[in-house]
C-alpha positions in Angstrom: -11.3 70.1 -141.0 -10.8 66.5 -141.4 -13.5 63.8 -141.3 -13.8 61.3 -138.5 -12.2 58.4 -140.4 -9.1 60.3 -141.3 -8.9 61.8 -137.8 -9.1 58.2 -136.3 -6.4 56.9 -138.6 -4.1 59.8 -137.8 -4.6 59.3 -134.1 -4.0 55.5 -134.3 -0.8 56.1 -136.2 0.5 58.5 -133.6 -0.5 56.1 -130.8 1.5 53.3 -132.5 4.5 55.6 -132.9 4.4 56.8 -129.3 7.5 55.5 -127.6 6.8 56.6 -124.1 4.0 57.7 -121.8 4.7 61.4 -122.3 4.3 61.2 -126.1 1.2 59.1 -125.7 -0.3 61.7 -123.3 0.5 64.4 -125.9 -1.5 62.4 -128.5 -4.4 62.2 -126.1 -4.3 65.9 -125.4 -4.0 66.8 -129.1 -7.0 64.8 -130.0 -9.2 64.7 -126.9 -8.2 67.8 -125.1 -10.3 71.0 -124.7 -8.8 72.4 -128.0 -8.1 69.0 -129.5 -8.9 67.8 -133.0 -11.9 65.6 -132.1 -13.3 68.3 -129.8 -13.1 70.9 -132.7 -14.8 68.4 -135.0 -17.6 67.8 -132.6 -18.1 71.5 -132.0 -18.3 72.3 -135.8 -19.9 69.3 -137.5 -20.4 69.4 -141.2 -23.8 68.4 -142.6 -23.9 65.0 -144.1 -23.8 64.8 -147.9 -26.5 62.6 -149.4 
C-alpha cells in the first residue's frame, strides 16, 4: 500500500491528464470510491514509524 503523499501525487497527475469529465470521474471513483485507493488506505492504516 502506498503512503498518503505518493497517493496524492498520483491522483493529482491523473487529474491533470484527464481530458474529459468521464476520465475525471473515473479518477474520482478510483481514489475516493467504496473500493478506492484512499478508502483502502484509511481502512488499513500503517502505524507511524518514529
